[in-house]
C-alpha positions as CSV (number, residue, x, y, z in Angstrom):
1,X,172.9,46.0,123.8
2,X,170.5,43.3,125.6
3,X,167.2,42.4,124.4
4,X,164.5,40.9,126.6
5,X,160.9,39.7,125.4
6,X,157.9,40.6,128.0
7,X,155.0,38.5,128.4
8,X,153.0,41.3,128.5
9,X,152.6,44.5,126.4
10,X,153.1,47.8,128.3
11,X,151.5,50.9,127.2
12,X,153.9,53.1,125.3
13,X,155.5,55.9,127.5
14,X,158.4,58.3,127.4
15,X,159.9,58.9,130.5
16,X,163.1,61.6,131.3
17,X,164.6,61.5,134.7
18,X,167.4,60.3,136.8
19,X,166.2,57.0,137.4
20,X,164.4,54.2,135.4
21,X,160.7,54.3,135.0
22,X,159.9,50.8,136.9
23,X,155.9,50.7,137.1
24,X,155.3,49.4,133.6
25,X,157.6,46.4,134.4
26,X,155.9,45.5,137.8
27,X,153.3,43.3,136.2
28,X,156.1,41.0,134.3
29,X,158.3,41.2,137.7
30,X,155.7,40.2,140.2
31,X,153.2,38.5,138.8
32,X,153.3,34.6,137.4
33,X,153.7,34.2,133.7
34,X,154.1,30.3,133.4
35,X,152.2,27.5,135.2
36,X,152.5,23.7,135.3
37,X,149.5,21.5,133.9
38,X,149.5,17.9,135.3
39,X,147.3,16.1,132.8
40,X,146.2,12.9,134.6
41,X,144.2,10.1,133.0
42,X,143.7,6.5,133.1
43,X,145.4,6.4,129.8
44,X,148.0,9.1,130.0
45,X,149.9,11.4,132.4
46,X,151.6,14.6,131.3
47,X,153.4,17.4,133.2
48,X,153.6,20.5,130.7
49,X,154.9,23.9,131.5
50,X,152.9,26.5,129.8
51,X,154.1,29.8,129.5
52,X,152.4,33.3,128.5
53,X,153.5,33.9,124.8
54,X,155.8,30.7,124.5
55,X,155.0,27.6,123.3
56,X,154.3,24.8,126.4
57,X,157.2,22.4,127.2
58,X,156.6,19.0,128.2
59,X,158.7,18.1,130.9
60,X,160.3,14.4,131.3
61,X,160.4,12.9,134.6
62,X,162.2,10.1,136.0
63,X,159.7,7.3,137.3
64,X,156.5,8.9,136.1
65,X,154.2,6.0,135.3
66,X,152.9,6.6,131.5
67,X,149.4,5.5,132.6
68,X,147.4,3.6,135.1
69,X,148.0,-0.3,133.6
70,X,151.7,0.7,133.9
71,X,151.7,2.2,137.5
72,X,149.5,-0.5,139.1
73,X,150.7,-3.4,137.0
74,X,147.0,-4.4,136.2
75,X,146.0,-5.0,132.4
76,X,142.8,-3.2,133.3
77,X,140.7,-2.0,136.0
78,X,137.7,-3.0,134.8
79,X,138.3,-6.8,134.9
80,X,136.9,-8.6,137.5
81,X,138.9,-9.6,140.4
82,X,139.6,-13.3,141.5
83,X,137.2,-14.3,144.5
84,X,138.8,-12.9,147.8
85,X,140.3,-9.8,146.0
86,X,139.0,-6.3,146.0
87,X,135.7,-6.4,143.2
88,X,134.7,-3.9,140.7
89,X,134.5,-0.4,141.5
90,X,135.8,-0.8,145.1
91,X,139.2,-2.4,143.3
92,X,139.0,0.4,140.7
93,X,139.3,3.2,143.0
94,X,142.1,1.7,145.2
95,X,144.4,0.7,141.9
96,X,143.4,4.4,140.7
97,X,144.8,5.9,144.0
98,X,147.7,3.8,143.9
99,X,148.1,5.5,140.2
100,X,147.9,8.9,141.7
101,X,150.1,8.3,144.5
102,X,153.0,7.2,142.2
103,X,152.2,10.2,140.0
104,X,152.6,12.7,143.2
105,X,155.7,11.1,144.4
106,X,157.4,11.0,141.0
107,X,156.4,15.1,140.5
108,X,157.5,16.1,144.0
109,X,160.6,17.1,143.3
110,X,160.0,19.0,140.2
111,X,158.4,21.7,142.3
112,X,161.3,22.0,145.5
113,X,161.9,25.6,145.8
114,X,159.2,26.8,142.8
115,X,156.6,29.2,143.5
116,X,155.0,28.7,140.0
117,X,151.2,27.7,140.2
118,X,150.0,24.0,139.3
119,X,146.6,23.0,137.6
120,X,145.3,19.6,137.1
121,X,143.4,18.6,134.2
122,X,141.8,15.3,135.3
123,X,138.3,13.9,135.5
124,X,136.9,12.5,138.6
125,X,137.7,10.7,140.4
126,X,141.4,11.2,139.6
127,X,141.0,14.6,140.2
128,X,139.9,14.4,143.7
129,X,142.5,11.7,144.7
130,X,145.1,13.7,143.1
131,X,144.2,16.4,145.2
132,X,144.1,14.6,148.5
133,X,147.8,13.3,147.9
134,X,149.0,16.7,146.8
135,X,152.1,18.2,148.8
136,X,152.6,21.3,146.7
137,X,151.2,24.6,148.3
138,X,150.5,26.0,144.8
139,X,147.8,23.9,143.5
140,X,145.2,25.8,142.1
141,X,141.9,25.6,143.2
142,X,140.3,25.9,139.9
143,X,141.0,22.8,137.1
144,X,140.6,22.0,133.6
145,X,137.7,19.8,133.3
146,X,136.8,17.5,130.8
147,X,138.9,14.3,129.2
148,X,142.6,15.5,129.0
149,X,143.8,12.7,127.1
150,X,142.5,14.2,123.9
151,X,144.0,17.6,124.2
152,X,147.1,18.6,123.0
153,X,149.7,20.3,124.7
154,X,149.4,23.4,123.1
155,X,145.6,23.3,123.9
156,X,146.4,22.3,127.5
157,X,148.3,25.7,127.4
158,X,145.6,27.9,126.0
159,X,143.2,26.6,128.6
160,X,145.7,27.0,131.7
161,X,146.6,30.5,130.8
162,X,143.5,32.3,131.6
163,X,143.6,30.8,135.1
164,X,146.8,33.1,135.5
165,X,145.2,35.8,135.3
166,X,142.2,34.8,137.5
167,X,144.4,34.0,140.3
168,X,146.3,37.4,139.9
169,X,142.8,39.3,140.2
170,X,142.1,36.8,143.5
171,X,145.4,37.7,144.7
172,X,145.0,41.7,144.4
173,X,141.3,41.2,145.9
174,X,143.0,39.6,148.9
175,X,145.4,42.3,149.5
176,X,142.3,45.0,149.2
177,X,140.3,43.0,151.7
178,X,143.4,42.8,153.9
179,X,143.6,46.6,153.3
180,X,139.9,46.7,154.4
181,X,140.7,44.8,157.7
182,X,143.8,46.9,158.8
183,X,142.8,50.3,157.7
184,X,143.7,52.9,159.1
185,X,146.3,52.1,161.4
186,X,148.2,49.4,159.4
187,X,147.1,50.1,156.0
188,X,146.8,53.4,153.7
189,X,146.1,55.0,150.2
190,X,147.9,58.0,150.9
191,X,150.9,58.5,148.9
192,X,152.7,60.7,151.1
193,X,152.2,58.4,154.0
194,X,153.2,55.3,151.9
195,X,156.2,57.0,150.7
196,X,157.5,57.4,154.5
197,X,156.6,53.9,155.2
198,X,158.3,52.4,152.0
199,X,161.4,54.3,152.9
200,X,161.4,53.3,156.6
201,X,160.8,49.5,155.0
202,X,157.4,49.2,156.8
203,X,155.2,48.3,153.6
204,X,154.5,44.7,153.5
205,X,152.1,44.9,150.3
206,X,151.5,47.6,147.8
207,X,149.2,47.5,145.1
208,X,149.7,50.3,142.5
209,X,147.8,51.8,139.6
210,X,150.2,51.0,136.6
211,X,149.2,54.0,134.5
212,X,149.1,56.4,137.5
213,X,152.0,59.2,137.1
214,X,152.3,61.7,140.1
215,X,155.2,63.8,139.7
216,X,157.4,64.8,142.5
217,X,160.3,64.0,144.6
218,X,160.8,61.7,147.5
219,X,163.3,62.5,150.0
220,X,166.1,59.7,150.5
221,X,166.3,60.3,154.4
222,X,162.6,60.3,155.6
223,X,160.6,59.6,152.5
224,X,159.1,63.1,152.9
225,X,157.0,63.9,149.3
226,X,157.5,67.4,147.1
227,X,154.7,67.2,144.5
228,X,155.0,69.0,141.3
229,X,152.6,70.7,139.0
230,X,154.1,68.9,135.9
231,X,156.0,66.1,134.8
232,X,159.6,67.1,133.7
233,X,163.2,66.1,133.4
234,X,163.6,67.0,137.5
235,X,161.0,65.0,138.6
236,X,160.0,61.4,138.5
237,X,156.7,59.5,139.5
238,X,156.1,59.5,143.2
239,X,154.2,56.0,142.7
240,X,156.8,54.9,141.1
241,X,159.5,55.5,143.4
242,X,157.4,54.3,146.6
243,X,157.2,50.8,144.6
244,X,160.7,50.7,143.9
245,X,161.5,51.4,147.7
246,X,159.1,49.1,148.8
247,X,160.5,46.1,146.4
248,X,164.0,47.0,147.5
249,X,162.9,45.8,151.2
250,X,161.0,42.9,150.4
251,X,157.4,44.0,149.7
252,X,155.2,42.1,148.0
253,X,154.1,44.8,144.9
254,X,151.2,44.0,142.7
255,X,150.1,46.3,139.7
256,X,146.3,46.7,139.3
257,X,143.9,49.0,137.2
258,X,142.6,52.3,139.4
259,X,139.0,50.8,139.3
260,X,140.1,47.9,141.1
261,X,142.0,50.3,143.7
262,X,140.0,51.5,147.1
263,X,138.9,55.3,146.4
264,X,140.5,54.9,143.0
265,X,143.7,55.9,144.6
266,X,146.9,55.5,142.8
267,X,148.5,53.1,145.4
268,X,147.2,50.8,148.2
269,X,149.7,49.7,151.0
270,X,149.6,47.6,154.1
271,X,152.3,47.6,156.4
272,X,154.3,45.2,158.9
273,X,153.7,47.2,161.6
274,X,151.9,50.2,163.1
275,X,153.8,52.7,161.4
276,X,152.4,55.7,163.7
277,X,151.8,59.5,162.7
278,X,154.1,61.3,160.5
279,X,155.8,64.5,161.9
280,X,155.4,67.4,159.5
């Protein structure tokens, strides 16, 4: 027997059918449950990998400077430079920008091939400087404010994890906004239509109500749906089967609460192309 620890707690549910019930695991399968935290201050810099329900891990990165002094080889930003050199605030900004660039260059390869969000914990002007140099597309707009140098890895993780929920919520809202743009030809909340589209590989993005159970059967060839008055061993959740077929054809599947979905429907689908009318 193999056991897996989930980052979230699905509601207790017993299902009897000829296939696995997938929907309670969709949130764990398709949403991020970890986030990188870059703590950036003049006195220190850390890259932390934070997890839901797991302790954080501080990454050891070659060539990552320990602080601004080490990166710029200057004992202090706040000492007046000799005549002819950059002075005071102007010089400080140049040196801080050099520090931020060295940090970005050092951690750049860590993110290669990843899709994990990154949040910056820094004060101005370092926060804006790093953003202007960042090349990682998953950098979050939201940041952790205040002096991060005084916070432990665990405290930074506790602050970063709620950002994941807000990022996920914004992604759900973006799918709903796209649904509003594409309906009725390339978006639907009709379960039968979505089943046909998912079987044909036409679903691009799918939102499903994690708690909805619509008993029935979905045809293997064309995705036609036969609904059942009750849930029994011969049927399964139609919404769950639509999600399974959408996932198997590369669709982005997200879980949501019913009150978040248009018309409180059990699912919302956007399509890759105009799927046309279903022949009954």
